[in-house]
C-alpha positions as CSV (number, residue, x, y, z in Angstrom):
1,M,7.9,-11.4,9.0
2,E,7.5,-12.4,12.6
3,I,10.1,-12.3,15.4
4,K,9.1,-14.2,18.6
5,Y,10.8,-13.7,21.9
6,K,9.3,-14.9,25.2
7,D,5.9,-13.3,25.6
8,I,6.0,-11.0,22.6
9,I,5.8,-11.2,18.8
10,L,7.2,-8.5,16.5
11,R,5.5,-8.6,13.2
12,D,4.7,-6.6,10.0
13,Y,1.7,-4.3,9.9
14,Q,-1.5,-5.9,8.7
15,E,-5.0,-4.5,7.7
16,T,-6.6,-5.4,11.1
17,D,-4.1,-3.0,12.8
18,I,-5.7,0.0,11.1
19,A,-8.7,-0.1,13.4
20,D,-6.5,-0.5,16.4
21,D,-4.4,2.5,15.4
22,I,-7.4,4.7,14.8
23,R,-8.8,3.7,18.2
24,W,-5.5,4.5,19.8
25,M,-5.3,7.9,18.1
26,T,-8.9,8.9,18.8
27,V,-10.2,7.0,21.9
28,E,-7.5,5.3,24.0
29,T,-5.1,8.2,23.9
30,A,-3.3,8.1,27.3
31,W,-0.1,6.9,25.7
32,Q,0.2,10.3,24.0
33,D,1.0,11.9,27.4
34,W,4.4,10.2,27.5
35,D,5.2,9.3,23.9
36,A,5.9,12.5,22.0
37,P,3.4,14.6,24.0
38,W,4.1,17.6,21.8
39,E,2.4,15.7,18.9
40,K,-0.9,14.9,20.7
41,D,-2.6,18.1,19.6
42,E,-2.0,17.5,15.9
43,E,-5.1,16.8,13.9
44,F,-5.8,13.2,13.1
45,D,-7.9,12.3,10.1
46,A,-9.0,8.6,10.4
47,D,-10.2,8.4,6.8
48,K,-6.9,9.7,5.4
49,F,-5.0,7.4,7.7
50,R,-7.0,4.4,6.7
51,T,-6.4,5.2,3.0
52,K,-2.7,5.8,3.5
53,M,-2.3,2.5,5.4
54,L,-4.3,0.5,2.9
55,K,-2.1,1.9,0.1
56,R,1.0,1.0,2.1
57,L,-0.2,-2.6,2.5
58,E,-0.5,-3.1,-1.2
59,T,3.2,-3.7,-1.3
60,K,4.3,-6.6,0.9
61,P,8.0,-6.5,2.0
62,E,10.2,-9.5,1.5
63,D,11.5,-11.1,4.7
64,S,15.0,-9.9,3.8
65,D,13.9,-6.3,3.4
66,F,14.9,-3.8,6.1
67,R,12.1,-2.8,8.5
68,W,11.6,0.7,10.0
69,A,8.7,-0.6,12.2
70,F,7.1,-3.6,13.7
71,E,3.8,-4.2,15.4
72,I,3.8,-5.8,18.8
73,D,1.5,-8.7,19.8
74,T,1.4,-10.8,22.9
75,K,2.2,-14.5,22.5
76,D,-1.6,-15.0,22.4
77,G,-2.0,-12.7,19.4
78,V,-3.3,-9.6,21.1
79,H,-2.1,-6.5,19.2
80,I,-0.7,-4.1,21.9
81,G,1.1,-1.5,19.9
82,G,4.2,-1.0,17.8
83,V,7.8,0.1,17.7
84,N,9.7,2.0,15.1
85,S,13.1,3.5,14.3
86,Y,14.1,6.5,12.4
87,L,17.3,8.2,11.4
88,I,18.4,11.3,13.1
89,D,21.3,13.7,12.5
90,A,23.9,14.8,15.1
91,E,21.5,17.4,16.5
92,Y,18.7,14.8,16.9
93,N,16.6,16.1,14.0
94,W,14.7,13.6,12.0
95,I,16.1,12.8,8.6
96,P,13.3,13.0,6.1
97,P,12.0,9.6,4.8
98,A,13.1,10.3,1.3
99,E,16.7,10.6,2.6
100,K,16.6,7.3,4.5
101,A,17.7,5.1,1.6
102,K,20.5,7.4,0.6
103,D,21.7,7.6,4.2
104,C,21.7,3.8,4.5
105,I,23.8,3.5,1.4
106,R,26.1,6.4,2.4
107,W,26.6,5.2,6.0
108,G,26.4,1.5,5.4
109,L,24.2,-0.7,7.7
110,T,26.9,-1.0,10.4
111,S,27.2,2.7,10.9
112,V,23.5,3.4,10.5
113,N,23.0,1.7,13.9
114,H,24.9,4.7,15.4
115,H,22.5,7.1,13.9
116,I,19.1,5.5,14.7
117,G,16.8,6.9,17.2
118,T,14.0,4.7,18.4
119,A,10.5,5.6,19.5
120,D,8.7,3.0,21.5
121,T,5.2,3.7,20.4
122,A,3.4,1.0,22.2
123,R,-0.1,2.5,22.5
124,R,-1.3,0.3,25.4
125,P,0.5,-0.6,28.6
126,F,2.0,-4.1,28.2
127,P,3.1,-5.6,31.6
128,L,4.3,-8.7,29.8
129,L,7.4,-6.9,28.6
130,S,8.6,-6.3,32.2
131,S,9.5,-10.0,32.3
132,I,11.9,-9.7,29.4
């Protein structure tokens, strides 16, 4: 799936994104100072991450499937990061992934919007978004 708006494209994760994510987690890490800085000291295993993402890519979602995340490209196709959403409870605690499907069914898609927290995880500065 692709969603285009002005100078950005939101799209599904693809295999070429793995190398970018590994670079952003190991080399270009300045984003970690402002996006969940409490997580930046967690150990990152590039090989485990690569294996996990390749396994995830084995199943391609249908365009009609709900998305928890999108990757962000410029209109020129430069991968600049990603954005994701997650469910939280009334105390702002994450709801475990296994609970997501049950919560969507229980709350219904309309009310889920009231319980979603978003994390802008763009891992590179992207001045193009300032024009949106």
